[in-house]
Backbone as JSON, one array per atom type, in Angstrom:
{
  "sequence": "MIRYLAILIYTCFVFQSTFGQSANSSQTKFSFAFLTDIHLNNDPVTKCDNGLKMAMNKANELKVDFFILGGDNADVDGLKGRFNTADSLFNRFHSIIKSSNTPVYPCIGNHDRFWADPTHAKYNNSGLFSKYFGNPYYSFDHKGVHFIVLNSVETDSLGRYCVGPQQKQWLADDIKNLLPATPIVVTLHVPMLSMYSPAVDGQYTSSDVISNFKEIWDMFQGYNLQMVLQGHQHLDEKIFSKGTWFITGGAVSGSWWGGKYYGSEEGFVLVSIDQNNQFSFQYIDYGWQVPDK",
  "N": [[54.93, 23.55, -3.27], [57.36, 25.55, -1.85], [57.84, 25.7, 1.53], [59.34, 25.68, 3.78], [62.25, 26.15, 5.84], [65.55, 24.91, 6.19], [66.4, 23.53, 9.26], [68.86, 23.09, 11.51], [69.38, 21.64, 14.36], [71.37, 20.32, 15.69], [74.76, 19.8, 14.81], [75.95, 17.42, 14.39], [75.31, 14.2, 13.07], [74.89, 11.79, 14.28], [73.71, 10.37, 17.19], [73.63, 9.28, 20.59], [71.93, 7.46, 23.12], [70.22, 6.08, 25.98], [67.98, 3.42, 26.14], [66.95, 2.52, 28.51], [66.19, -0.01, 30.93], [64.58, -2.68, 29.53], [61.52, -4.6, 29.73], [62.01, -6.94, 28.52], [64.68, -8.74, 28.96], [66.29, -10.09, 27.27], [66.7, -8.77, 24.95], [67.77, -8.27, 21.61], [70.12, -6.79, 19.32], [69.03, -4.44, 16.82], [67.93, -2.72, 13.85], [66.14, -0.08, 12.18], [64.48, 1.65, 9.49], [63.41, 4.96, 9.02], [61.31, 6.35, 6.89], [60.1, 9.15, 5.42], [57.68, 11.46, 4.01], [57.43, 10.81, 1.18], [55.88, 11.3, -1.09], [54.82, 10.12, -3.51], [53.82, 10.44, -6.87], [51.96, 11.28, -9.88], [53.45, 12.48, -11.82], [55.37, 12.11, -14.58], [57.88, 13.19, -15.0], [59.3, 13.44, -12.62], [60.07, 10.86, -11.92], [59.64, 9.46, -9.56], [59.07, 6.93, -8.57], [61.4, 5.45, -8.99], [63.12, 6.78, -7.26], [62.02, 6.18, -4.71], [62.38, 3.39, -4.71], [65.17, 3.32, -4.75], [65.76, 4.41, -2.21], [64.62, 2.46, -0.52], [66.15, 0.23, -1.27], [68.68, 1.05, -0.41], [68.23, 1.2, 2.37], [67.71, -1.5, 2.88], [70.19, -2.58, 2.26], [71.51, -1.83, 4.5], [70.65, -3.61, 6.31], [68.17, -3.48, 7.74], [65.5, -4.18, 10.05], [62.88, -3.49, 9.57], [60.69, -1.07, 7.91], [59.55, 2.12, 8.91], [57.07, 4.29, 7.92], [56.66, 7.76, 7.5], [54.45, 9.27, 6.7], [52.59, 11.32, 4.26], [52.74, 9.75, 1.94], [51.63, 9.14, -0.62], [50.47, 11.36, -3.06], [47.45, 12.04, -2.85], [45.61, 13.86, -1.97], [45.13, 16.07, -3.54], [43.59, 15.1, -5.54], [40.79, 15.4, -5.68], [37.71, 13.8, -5.58], [38.41, 12.2, -7.73], [38.4, 9.22, -7.83], [39.32, 6.77, -9.07], [41.82, 7.47, -10.1], [43.17, 8.26, -7.78], [43.03, 5.89, -6.29], [44.49, 4.19, -7.92], [47.03, 5.35, -7.69], [47.63, 4.98, -4.98], [47.6, 2.22, -4.95], [49.77, 1.67, -6.57], [51.82, 2.72, -5.0], [51.6, 1.05, -2.75], [52.29, -1.41, -3.92], [54.98, -0.99, -4.57], [56.27, -0.59, -2.06], [55.84, -3.02, -0.88], [57.33, -4.69, -2.39], [59.93, -5.27, -1.62], [59.83, -7.09, 0.39], [60.38, -6.45, 3.0], [59.19, -5.85, 6.25], [56.65, -3.35, 6.73], [55.58, -0.42, 8.33], [53.2, 1.81, 8.14], [52.46, 5.34, 8.37], [49.95, 7.86, 8.44], [49.73, 10.82, 6.47], [49.03, 14.35, 5.82], [48.76, 14.63, 3.04], [47.96, 12.15, 2.31], [45.29, 11.92, 2.6], [42.14, 11.46, 1.11], [39.69, 13.17, -0.69], [36.61, 12.34, -1.17], [33.92, 11.78, -3.56], [30.3, 11.51, -3.15], [29.71, 8.9, -4.03], [31.87, 7.34, -3.4], [32.1, 7.47, -0.66], [33.0, 6.02, 1.58], [35.69, 6.0, 1.36], [36.57, 8.44, 2.01], [38.6, 11.07, 3.4], [40.64, 9.54, 5.64], [40.0, 7.11, 4.62], [40.81, 5.92, 2.15], [43.52, 5.48, 2.56], [43.26, 3.63, 4.64], [42.14, 1.51, 3.28], [44.29, 0.23, 2.09], [46.17, 0.0, 4.15], [45.01, -0.37, 6.64], [43.93, 0.51, 10.0], [44.69, 3.9, 10.75], [46.02, 4.48, 13.12], [47.89, 2.68, 15.5], [49.7, 0.07, 17.27], [52.77, -1.74, 17.87], [55.09, -4.32, 18.85], [58.6, -4.85, 19.11], [61.31, -6.75, 19.7], [61.54, -6.01, 22.45], [60.94, -3.29, 22.43], [58.36, -0.87, 22.4], [56.31, 0.26, 19.89], [54.48, 2.99, 18.67], [52.16, 4.21, 16.41], [50.71, 7.12, 15.33], [47.81, 8.97, 14.21], [48.16, 12.02, 13.17], [46.83, 13.86, 11.65], [44.21, 14.32, 12.09], [41.62, 16.7, 12.86], [40.86, 19.55, 14.93], [38.17, 21.53, 16.43], [38.77, 23.99, 15.43], [39.98, 23.5, 13.09], [42.63, 22.74, 13.21], [45.5, 20.62, 13.1], [45.55, 17.61, 15.01], [45.58, 15.1, 17.63], [42.82, 13.28, 17.95], [39.91, 12.94, 20.24], [38.89, 10.21, 20.41], [41.06, 8.73, 19.48], [42.93, 9.53, 21.35], [41.93, 8.31, 23.67], [42.25, 5.65, 22.9], [45.05, 5.61, 22.84], [45.68, 6.01, 25.57], [44.67, 3.61, 26.6], [46.33, 1.86, 25.3], [48.91, 2.23, 26.38], [48.67, 1.85, 29.09], [49.15, -0.59, 30.34], [51.8, -1.05, 30.04], [55.06, -1.77, 31.27], [56.84, 0.55, 33.3], [59.53, 0.85, 32.52], [59.66, 0.04, 29.91], [60.87, 0.73, 26.74], [59.7, 3.26, 24.5], [58.73, 4.18, 21.26], [57.41, 6.68, 19.3], [55.59, 7.42, 16.36], [54.54, 9.97, 14.19], [52.99, 12.14, 11.77], [52.51, 15.1, 11.39], [54.42, 17.21, 13.39], [55.09, 16.74, 16.94], [56.76, 18.3, 18.4], [58.65, 20.99, 17.33], [61.0, 23.28, 15.87], [60.31, 24.82, 13.77], [58.28, 26.91, 13.4], [59.05, 29.18, 15.17], [61.55, 29.69, 14.01], [60.98, 30.37, 11.36], [58.7, 32.07, 11.38], [59.11, 33.64, 13.58], [57.7, 33.35, 15.89], [55.91, 31.23, 18.19], [53.63, 28.93, 16.95], [50.7, 26.95, 16.18], [50.66, 25.97, 13.69], [52.35, 24.16, 12.45], [52.71, 22.12, 14.19], [50.99, 19.6, 16.1], [47.95, 20.64, 17.6], [47.35, 19.88, 20.21], [49.75, 19.11, 21.36], [51.16, 19.2, 23.83], [49.43, 18.01, 25.62], [49.28, 15.4, 24.62], [51.97, 14.65, 24.83], [52.3, 14.8, 27.61], [50.89, 12.56, 28.39], [52.68, 10.52, 28.45], [54.14, 10.74, 30.73], [55.93, 9.23, 33.33], [56.4, 7.02, 31.86], [58.68, 5.39, 29.55], [59.41, 7.13, 27.25], [61.29, 7.36, 24.53], [61.81, 8.26, 21.94], [60.46, 10.32, 19.39], [59.34, 10.14, 16.21], [59.02, 12.15, 13.41], [57.42, 13.83, 10.61], [56.58, 15.79, 7.73], [57.94, 18.33, 7.58], [60.05, 18.26, 5.79], [62.74, 18.44, 6.38], [65.86, 17.93, 8.11], [65.81, 17.62, 11.37], [66.63, 17.73, 14.8], [65.73, 17.46, 18.11], [66.29, 17.45, 21.57], [64.62, 16.89, 24.49], [63.58, 16.82, 27.82], [64.39, 14.18, 28.21], [63.69, 12.89, 25.86], [64.1, 12.23, 22.42], [63.17, 14.17, 19.68], [62.73, 13.65, 16.48], [62.72, 14.98, 13.42], [62.37, 13.77, 10.34], [64.27, 14.27, 7.4], [63.04, 14.54, 4.03], [62.27, 11.71, 1.96], [61.68, 12.48, -0.58], [63.02, 14.87, -0.75], [63.06, 18.13, -1.84], [60.3, 17.82, -2.79], [60.88, 15.98, -4.88], [62.51, 17.6, -6.34], [65.15, 18.1, -5.83], [67.66, 18.75, -3.26], [66.56, 20.01, -0.08], [66.82, 23.05, 1.07], [69.39, 22.43, 2.11], [68.92, 19.94, 3.25], [69.35, 16.79, 2.15], [67.79, 14.4, -0.11], [66.59, 11.72, 1.71], [66.67, 9.37, 4.51], [66.02, 8.33, 7.93], [68.15, 6.35, 9.81], [67.81, 4.16, 12.41], [69.39, 2.58, 15.06], [69.69, -0.01, 17.45], [71.55, -1.35, 20.02], [72.88, -4.34, 21.66], [73.08, -3.58, 24.27], [71.02, -1.91, 24.84], [71.52, 0.63, 23.88], [70.93, 3.29, 21.67], [71.39, 4.58, 18.4], [71.27, 7.09, 15.88], [71.1, 8.23, 12.52], [71.15, 10.42, 9.67], [70.55, 9.39, 6.43], [71.77, 9.92, 3.28], [70.62, 8.78, 0.37], [71.47, 8.92, -2.22], [70.04, 10.0, -4.37], [69.53, 11.69, -7.48], [68.34, 14.49, -9.27], [66.5, 13.7, -12.12], [67.4, 14.16, -15.57], [65.53, 16.33, -17.63]],
  "CA": [[55.28, 24.89, -2.84], [58.39, 25.52, -0.82], [57.3, 26.39, 2.69], [60.13, 25.49, 4.98], [63.67, 26.39, 5.84], [66.27, 23.86, 6.9], [66.75, 23.86, 10.63], [69.78, 22.11, 12.02], [69.49, 21.87, 15.78], [72.68, 19.83, 16.05], [75.55, 19.65, 13.61], [76.36, 16.02, 14.26], [74.17, 13.41, 12.62], [74.76, 10.55, 15.03], [73.5, 10.63, 18.6], [73.43, 8.07, 21.36], [71.25, 7.59, 24.39], [69.92, 4.78, 26.56], [66.56, 3.12, 26.17], [66.49, 2.08, 29.82], [66.03, -1.46, 30.99], [63.31, -3.18, 29.02], [60.96, -5.77, 30.38], [62.61, -8.09, 27.86], [66.1, -8.66, 29.23], [67.02, -10.8, 26.22], [66.62, -7.98, 23.73], [68.9, -8.33, 20.72], [70.27, -5.55, 18.56], [68.32, -4.35, 15.55], [67.83, -1.38, 13.28], [65.01, 0.14, 11.28], [64.58, 2.87, 8.68], [62.27, 5.87, 9.05], [61.2, 7.0, 5.59], [58.93, 10.03, 5.48], [57.43, 12.44, 2.94], [57.81, 10.21, -0.09], [55.15, 12.07, -2.1], [54.67, 9.47, -4.81], [52.85, 11.19, -7.66], [51.76, 10.82, -11.25], [54.24, 13.29, -12.73], [56.43, 11.24, -15.12], [59.16, 13.88, -15.02], [60.03, 13.25, -11.36], [60.55, 9.48, -11.8], [59.69, 9.26, -8.12], [59.09, 5.5, -8.27], [62.8, 5.04, -8.93], [63.68, 7.33, -6.04], [61.56, 5.38, -3.58], [63.06, 2.1, -4.76], [66.56, 3.55, -4.34], [65.79, 4.58, -0.76], [64.35, 1.16, 0.08], [67.3, -0.64, -1.5], [69.75, 1.5, 0.48], [67.88, 0.78, 3.72], [67.89, -2.95, 2.97], [71.63, -2.84, 2.3], [71.93, -1.58, 5.87], [70.14, -4.75, 7.07], [67.14, -3.06, 8.68], [64.45, -5.17, 10.33], [61.61, -3.02, 9.02], [60.54, 0.34, 7.58], [58.43, 2.92, 9.39], [56.81, 5.39, 6.99], [56.25, 8.92, 8.29], [53.31, 10.01, 6.16], [52.7, 11.92, 2.93], [53.25, 8.65, 1.15], [51.16, 9.31, -1.99], [49.78, 12.65, -3.14], [46.07, 11.86, -3.3], [44.71, 14.89, -1.45], [44.78, 16.99, -4.61], [42.8, 14.38, -6.56], [39.44, 15.45, -5.12], [36.65, 13.19, -6.36], [38.93, 11.35, -8.81], [38.69, 8.0, -7.07], [40.11, 5.78, -9.8], [43.2, 7.96, -10.18], [43.75, 8.2, -6.43], [43.17, 4.49, -5.92], [45.59, 3.65, -8.7], [48.27, 5.87, -7.14], [47.89, 4.28, -3.73], [47.9, 0.83, -5.29], [51.15, 1.67, -7.06], [52.68, 2.91, -3.84], [51.54, -0.18, -1.95], [53.03, -2.46, -4.62], [56.42, -0.7, -4.49], [56.83, -0.8, -0.73], [55.75, -4.44, -0.55], [58.16, -5.47, -3.31], [61.2, -5.66, -1.02], [59.54, -8.1, 1.42], [60.72, -5.94, 4.32], [57.97, -5.38, 6.92], [56.41, -1.92, 6.62], [54.61, 0.13, 9.26], [52.93, 3.14, 7.58], [51.79, 6.43, 9.1], [49.2, 8.7, 7.52], [50.05, 12.24, 6.42], [47.94, 15.17, 5.29], [48.58, 14.4, 1.61], [47.4, 10.81, 2.12], [43.84, 11.98, 2.76], [41.43, 11.6, -0.15], [38.39, 13.82, -0.52], [35.8, 11.54, -2.08], [32.56, 12.16, -3.9], [29.36, 10.66, -2.4], [29.72, 7.52, -4.5], [32.98, 6.64, -2.75], [32.18, 8.13, 0.65], [33.73, 5.23, 2.58], [37.12, 6.23, 1.17], [36.85, 9.85, 2.29], [39.59, 11.41, 4.43], [41.64, 8.48, 5.81], [39.44, 5.85, 4.16], [41.6, 5.29, 1.09], [44.71, 4.98, 3.25], [42.88, 2.43, 5.4], [41.89, 0.41, 2.34], [45.55, -0.46, 1.82], [47.05, -0.16, 5.3], [44.28, -0.59, 7.88], [43.71, 1.65, 10.9], [45.82, 4.84, 10.7], [46.78, 4.5, 14.37], [48.07, 1.31, 15.98], [50.98, -0.14, 17.94], [53.37, -3.06, 17.73], [56.29, -4.52, 19.67], [59.71, -5.48, 18.41], [62.53, -6.98, 20.47], [61.54, -5.28, 23.71], [60.57, -1.89, 22.24], [56.96, -0.66, 22.04], [56.17, 1.27, 18.85], [53.13, 3.55, 18.53], [51.97, 5.03, 15.22], [49.54, 7.96, 15.53], [47.24, 9.78, 13.13], [48.22, 13.41, 13.61], [46.16, 14.75, 10.7], [42.85, 14.63, 12.51], [41.51, 18.14, 13.08], [40.0, 19.97, 16.03], [37.05, 22.4, 16.05], [39.32, 25.16, 14.73], [40.61, 23.04, 11.87], [44.06, 22.52, 13.43], [45.89, 19.23, 13.23], [45.54, 17.16, 16.39], [45.21, 13.72, 17.93], [41.45, 13.47, 18.42], [39.49, 12.31, 21.5], [38.8, 8.74, 20.34], [42.42, 8.23, 19.37], [43.58, 9.78, 22.64], [41.5, 7.25, 24.57], [42.95, 4.44, 22.46], [46.44, 5.72, 23.27], [45.71, 5.77, 27.01], [44.47, 2.18, 26.82], [47.46, 1.13, 24.75], [50.12, 2.33, 27.19], [48.42, 1.73, 30.53], [49.66, -1.85, 30.87], [53.24, -1.16, 29.81], [55.94, -1.54, 32.4], [57.42, 1.89, 33.18], [60.85, 0.84, 31.89], [59.59, -0.37, 28.5], [61.15, 1.85, 25.82], [58.61, 3.59, 23.58], [59.0, 5.03, 20.1], [56.16, 7.17, 18.7], [55.68, 8.01, 15.02], [53.41, 10.74, 13.7], [53.4, 12.95, 10.62], [52.65, 16.48, 11.85], [55.25, 17.05, 14.59], [54.69, 17.04, 18.3], [57.65, 19.36, 18.84], [59.49, 21.43, 16.23], [61.43, 24.67, 15.92], [60.02, 25.47, 12.49], [57.53, 28.16, 13.48], [59.84, 30.31, 15.65], [62.65, 29.98, 13.09], [60.48, 30.95, 10.13], [57.73, 33.13, 11.64], [59.5, 34.46, 14.71], [56.78, 33.14, 17.01], [55.4, 29.88, 18.31], [52.27, 28.77, 16.47], [50.31, 25.55, 16.05], [50.45, 25.68, 12.27], [53.16, 23.04, 12.01], [52.72, 21.07, 15.21], [49.62, 19.32, 16.48], [47.47, 21.66, 18.53], [47.34, 19.36, 21.58], [51.01, 18.4, 21.51], [51.55, 19.07, 25.24], [48.51, 17.05, 26.23], [49.71, 14.06, 24.2], [53.28, 14.43, 25.42], [52.14, 14.55, 29.05], [50.36, 11.22, 28.61], [53.8, 9.6, 28.59], [54.82, 10.92, 32.0], [56.02, 7.97, 34.05], [56.78, 5.98, 30.91], [60.02, 5.54, 28.99], [59.33, 7.63, 25.88], [62.66, 7.64, 24.13], [61.97, 8.86, 20.62], [59.3, 10.65, 18.58], [59.71, 10.29, 14.81], [58.08, 13.1, 12.83], [57.61, 14.18, 9.2], [55.87, 17.03, 7.37], [58.73, 19.53, 7.39], [61.04, 18.05, 4.72], [64.06, 18.84, 6.83], [66.49, 17.08, 9.11], [65.81, 18.39, 12.62], [66.72, 16.88, 15.98], [65.56, 18.19, 19.36], [66.29, 16.6, 22.75], [63.95, 17.61, 25.57], [62.99, 16.01, 28.89], [64.74, 12.78, 28.06], [63.14, 12.33, 24.63], [64.51, 12.77, 21.13], [62.15, 14.48, 18.68], [63.49, 13.6, 15.24], [61.97, 15.26, 12.19], [63.17, 13.2, 9.26], [64.27, 14.88, 6.08], [62.13, 13.81, 3.14], [62.74, 10.84, 0.88], [61.5, 13.25, -1.82], [63.73, 16.15, -0.7], [62.16, 19.24, -2.18], [59.25, 17.28, -3.65], [61.58, 15.39, -6.01], [63.16, 18.65, -7.12], [66.5, 18.35, -5.34], [67.75, 18.85, -1.81], [65.66, 21.02, 0.46], [67.54, 23.96, 1.96], [70.48, 21.74, 2.78], [68.57, 18.56, 3.6], [69.32, 15.93, 0.98], [66.81, 13.32, -0.11], [67.14, 10.69, 2.58], [65.85, 8.76, 5.55], [66.7, 8.18, 9.21], [68.48, 5.0, 10.24], [67.85, 4.02, 13.87], [70.0, 1.31, 15.45], [69.67, -0.29, 18.89], [72.5, -2.44, 20.22], [72.52, -5.33, 22.67], [73.1, -2.94, 25.58], [69.94, -0.93, 24.87], [71.96, 1.93, 23.39], [70.48, 3.51, 20.31], [72.02, 5.64, 17.63], [70.52, 7.39, 14.66], [71.78, 9.12, 11.58], [70.41, 10.72, 8.45], [71.2, 8.72, 5.32], [71.57, 10.39, 1.92], [70.64, 7.52, -0.39], [72.13, 9.12, -3.51], [69.13, 10.43, -5.45], [69.84, 12.86, -8.28], [67.2, 14.89, -10.09], [66.72, 13.23, -13.48], [67.37, 15.13, -16.67], [64.2, 16.45, -18.24]],
  "C": [[56.3, 24.8, -1.72], [57.93, 26.36, 0.35], [58.25, 26.41, 3.86], [61.58, 25.86, 4.77], [64.34, 25.26, 6.61], [66.67, 24.36, 8.27], [67.67, 22.76, 11.13], [70.03, 22.39, 13.48], [70.85, 21.41, 16.29], [73.46, 19.58, 14.77], [76.03, 18.24, 13.4], [75.14, 15.18, 13.94], [73.99, 12.12, 13.39], [74.71, 10.87, 16.51], [73.31, 9.32, 19.31], [72.74, 8.41, 22.67], [70.99, 6.19, 24.9], [68.43, 4.57, 26.6], [66.07, 2.85, 27.59], [66.23, 0.59, 29.79], [64.65, -1.87, 30.54], [62.82, -4.34, 29.85], [61.53, -7.05, 29.77], [64.13, -8.01, 28.0], [66.93, -9.35, 28.16], [66.97, -10.06, 24.9], [67.89, -8.11, 22.91], [68.95, -7.07, 19.88], [69.46, -5.61, 17.27], [68.36, -2.91, 15.06], [66.6, -1.3, 12.41], [65.2, 1.47, 10.57], [63.28, 3.66, 8.78], [62.27, 6.66, 7.76], [59.93, 7.86, 5.59], [58.87, 10.94, 4.26], [57.96, 11.95, 1.6], [57.14, 10.94, -1.26], [55.17, 11.41, -3.47], [53.57, 10.19, -5.58], [52.79, 10.65, -9.07], [52.52, 11.65, -12.27], [55.39, 12.43, -13.28], [57.8, 11.87, -15.11], [59.97, 13.57, -13.76], [60.66, 11.86, -11.25], [60.67, 9.08, -10.33], [59.65, 7.79, -7.72], [60.52, 5.0, -8.11], [63.46, 5.55, -7.66], [63.29, 6.54, -4.81], [62.26, 4.02, -3.56], [64.52, 2.23, -4.35], [66.67, 3.65, -2.82], [65.58, 3.25, -0.05], [65.54, 0.22, -0.08], [68.46, -0.26, -0.59], [69.48, 1.05, 1.91], [68.09, -0.73, 3.89], [69.36, -3.35, 2.95], [72.18, -2.68, 3.71], [71.34, -2.6, 6.85], [69.1, -4.34, 8.13], [66.12, -4.17, 8.87], [63.13, -4.77, 9.68], [61.71, -1.55, 8.64], [59.39, 0.91, 8.4], [58.29, 4.09, 8.42], [56.17, 6.55, 7.75], [55.13, 9.76, 7.72], [53.64, 10.81, 4.92], [53.35, 10.92, 1.98], [52.9, 8.81, -0.33], [50.27, 10.55, -2.05], [48.37, 12.5, -3.71], [45.15, 12.99, -2.86], [44.3, 15.89, -2.52], [43.93, 16.36, -5.7], [41.34, 14.32, -6.13], [38.41, 14.84, -6.07], [37.12, 12.24, -7.45], [39.38, 10.02, -8.19], [39.6, 7.05, -7.82], [41.57, 6.19, -9.89], [43.89, 7.85, -8.83], [43.99, 6.76, -6.01], [44.33, 3.84, -6.66], [46.94, 4.1, -8.15], [48.62, 5.16, -5.83], [48.25, 2.81, -3.97], [49.33, 0.7, -5.78], [52.14, 1.81, -5.91], [52.75, 1.64, -3.01], [52.36, -1.28, -2.6], [54.54, -2.25, -4.49], [56.95, -1.04, -3.11], [56.76, -2.26, -0.29], [56.75, -5.28, -1.35], [59.46, -5.94, -2.67], [61.06, -6.76, 0.03], [60.03, -7.71, 2.8], [59.44, -5.47, 4.99], [57.87, -3.86, 6.91], [55.33, -1.51, 7.59], [54.32, 1.58, 8.83], [52.22, 4.08, 8.56], [51.08, 7.3, 8.07], [49.66, 10.15, 7.62], [48.91, 13.03, 5.81], [47.71, 14.95, 3.8], [48.05, 13.01, 1.3], [45.88, 10.78, 2.27], [43.17, 12.24, 1.41], [40.05, 12.18, 0.09], [37.45, 13.28, -1.58], [34.47, 12.2, -2.42], [31.61, 11.2, -3.17], [29.38, 9.19, -2.79], [30.78, 6.69, -3.77], [33.21, 7.18, -1.34], [33.0, 7.35, 1.67], [35.24, 5.42, 2.47], [37.51, 7.68, 1.47], [37.86, 9.99, 3.43], [40.62, 10.27, 4.54], [41.19, 7.14, 5.23], [40.24, 5.15, 3.08], [42.92, 4.74, 1.65], [44.4, 3.67, 3.95], [42.58, 1.25, 4.5], [43.15, -0.42, 2.13], [46.35, -0.79, 3.09], [46.33, -0.36, 6.63], [44.16, 0.68, 8.7], [44.9, 2.59, 10.87], [46.49, 5.09, 12.04], [46.75, 3.1, 14.99], [49.39, 1.22, 16.71], [51.48, -1.54, 17.65], [54.62, -3.12, 18.6], [57.35, -5.23, 18.86], [60.92, -5.54, 19.32], [62.63, -6.08, 21.7], [61.17, -3.82, 23.63], [59.11, -1.82, 21.81], [56.87, 0.51, 21.07], [54.71, 1.69, 18.74], [53.1, 4.44, 17.3], [50.65, 5.79, 15.37], [49.08, 8.63, 14.24], [47.2, 11.22, 13.61], [47.61, 14.37, 12.61], [44.65, 14.74, 10.91], [42.8, 16.13, 12.79], [40.56, 18.44, 14.23], [38.92, 20.93, 15.53], [37.5, 23.65, 15.32], [40.06, 24.77, 13.45], [42.1, 22.78, 11.99], [44.34, 21.02, 13.55], [45.96, 18.84, 14.7], [45.45, 15.64, 16.44], [43.85, 13.79, 18.62], [41.09, 12.67, 19.65], [39.45, 10.78, 21.47], [40.2, 8.13, 20.27], [43.19, 8.42, 20.68], [43.19, 8.7, 23.65], [42.15, 5.92, 24.21], [44.4, 4.45, 22.95], [46.58, 5.44, 24.77], [45.57, 4.28, 27.32], [45.68, 1.38, 26.36], [48.66, 1.12, 25.69], [49.91, 1.98, 28.66], [48.99, 0.45, 31.13], [51.14, -2.06, 30.61], [53.99, -1.01, 31.12], [56.63, -0.19, 32.23], [58.75, 1.92, 32.45], [60.82, 0.48, 30.41], [59.86, 0.81, 27.59], [60.04, 2.01, 24.79], [59.13, 4.48, 22.47], [57.66, 5.39, 19.47], [56.47, 7.72, 17.31], [54.4, 8.77, 14.73], [53.9, 11.65, 12.59], [53.6, 14.42, 11.02], [53.34, 16.45, 13.2], [54.54, 17.34, 15.9], [55.52, 18.2, 18.85], [58.59, 19.7, 17.68], [59.85, 22.9, 16.4], [61.11, 25.43, 14.64], [59.38, 26.84, 12.64], [58.35, 29.33, 14.04], [60.98, 30.67, 14.7], [62.17, 30.72, 11.86], [59.62, 32.18, 10.4], [58.1, 34.04, 12.79], [58.56, 34.35, 15.89], [56.35, 31.67, 17.03], [53.95, 29.84, 17.86], [51.95, 27.28, 16.44], [50.18, 25.13, 14.59], [51.25, 24.47, 11.8], [53.49, 22.07, 13.12], [51.26, 20.78, 15.54], [49.19, 20.26, 17.6], [47.49, 21.19, 19.98], [48.62, 18.59, 21.88], [51.39, 18.2, 22.98], [50.68, 18.04, 25.95], [48.92, 15.62, 25.88], [51.06, 13.72, 24.82], [53.17, 14.07, 26.9], [51.56, 13.17, 29.35], [51.47, 10.2, 28.85], [54.6, 9.84, 29.87], [54.78, 9.61, 32.8], [56.34, 6.78, 33.17], [58.13, 6.34, 30.27], [59.94, 5.94, 27.51], [60.71, 8.09, 25.44], [62.76, 8.44, 22.84], [60.6, 9.14, 20.0], [59.8, 10.93, 17.17], [58.63, 11.08, 14.1], [58.41, 13.36, 11.35], [57.14, 15.6, 8.93], [56.77, 18.19, 6.97], [59.75, 19.43, 6.27], [62.43, 18.53, 5.12], [64.56, 17.9, 7.9], [66.66, 17.9, 10.39], [65.81, 17.43, 13.8], [66.67, 17.75, 17.23], [65.56, 17.17, 20.5], [65.7, 17.39, 23.9], [63.34, 16.62, 26.55], [63.19, 14.52, 28.66], [64.25, 12.12, 26.79], [63.74, 13.02, 23.41], [63.28, 12.98, 20.25], [62.9, 14.64, 17.36], [62.56, 13.84, 14.06], [62.84, 14.79, 11.04], [63.12, 14.05, 8.01], [63.51, 13.99, 5.11], [62.86, 12.88, 2.19], [62.68, 11.6, -0.44], [62.29, 14.55, -1.84], [62.77, 17.3, -0.9], [61.15, 18.76, -3.21], [59.83, 16.78, -4.98], [62.23, 16.42, -6.91], [64.58, 18.94, -6.68], [66.5, 18.44, -3.82], [66.96, 20.05, -1.33], [66.37, 21.88, 1.5], [68.6, 23.24, 2.78], [70.18, 20.32, 3.2], [68.45, 17.74, 2.31], [68.14, 14.97, 1.04], [67.37, 12.18, 0.74], [66.14, 10.13, 3.56], [66.69, 8.64, 6.81], [66.91, 6.7, 9.5], [68.59, 5.0, 11.76], [68.37, 2.63, 14.2], [69.99, 1.18, 16.97], [70.58, -1.49, 19.12], [72.07, -3.33, 21.38], [72.53, -4.77, 24.08], [72.02, -1.86, 25.73], [70.41, 0.49, 24.58], [71.42, 2.1, 21.98], [71.24, 4.66, 19.68], [71.16, 5.9, 16.41], [71.3, 8.36, 13.81], [70.93, 9.3, 10.33], [71.2, 10.19, 7.26], [70.8, 9.38, 4.0], [71.71, 9.17, 1.01], [71.08, 7.71, -1.83], [71.25, 9.56, -4.67], [69.66, 11.67, -6.15], [68.63, 13.2, -9.13], [67.44, 14.46, -11.52], [66.69, 14.36, -14.5], [65.99, 15.14, -17.3], [64.28, 16.26, -19.75]]
}
């Protein structure tokens, strides 16, 4: 279902900023690809497997060090109770992304949650995702940059997307020993900051951002949070606020494998960091065309 309008906060697709001096003074340049909202499915008409492979091949042509996936990887949430079908879909997705031998750091999205029957209760909610990818929130370091992947499809008492209490405590423990100058990149599926709601609904709501976005954002005060990579919206949106870029990546699947989405082509975000701790990013149209039916 089409729910979003394309929002272009800036008309230029390449931006530059400074990561700040890292604790690792010998940092070397590198790049990575942020691929979000892939929506692998079982519809043979979409030929979405080919689209995902095209995006990965394009990213590898650009010599990226790794992929970060922004969530909504495989559409298992609508397969309620159909464990074998859901498991097969995730297995197919896992096989495709591992086929290029490029390191992959996945994030969970709302469509990656499986609603299991009692027989397969351990795979309920994020359990099936974890079967293939481990804990849905974690961190890693690469060439002087600290990367944090969050699970933003937990829910609060009102059913709103959030980063829950246990995960929040993990996050506090994860960043407390970082040097203040260490550059940080956060990835989550449901955005922390987005202009979708005021642009579409004419008011600020929590329907398309996590409900405790300010609380999570404030946890990074005194740290060098340079970039937040977000998904969910299927559009290419870039916001710069308080020294941080909030980049909502357009979808690898575009309009759910039906073409470009209100001006946002099927694509991914390429992030590059040079030897002087300067980073640039741009949205890459990898050339997907809707197949003939």
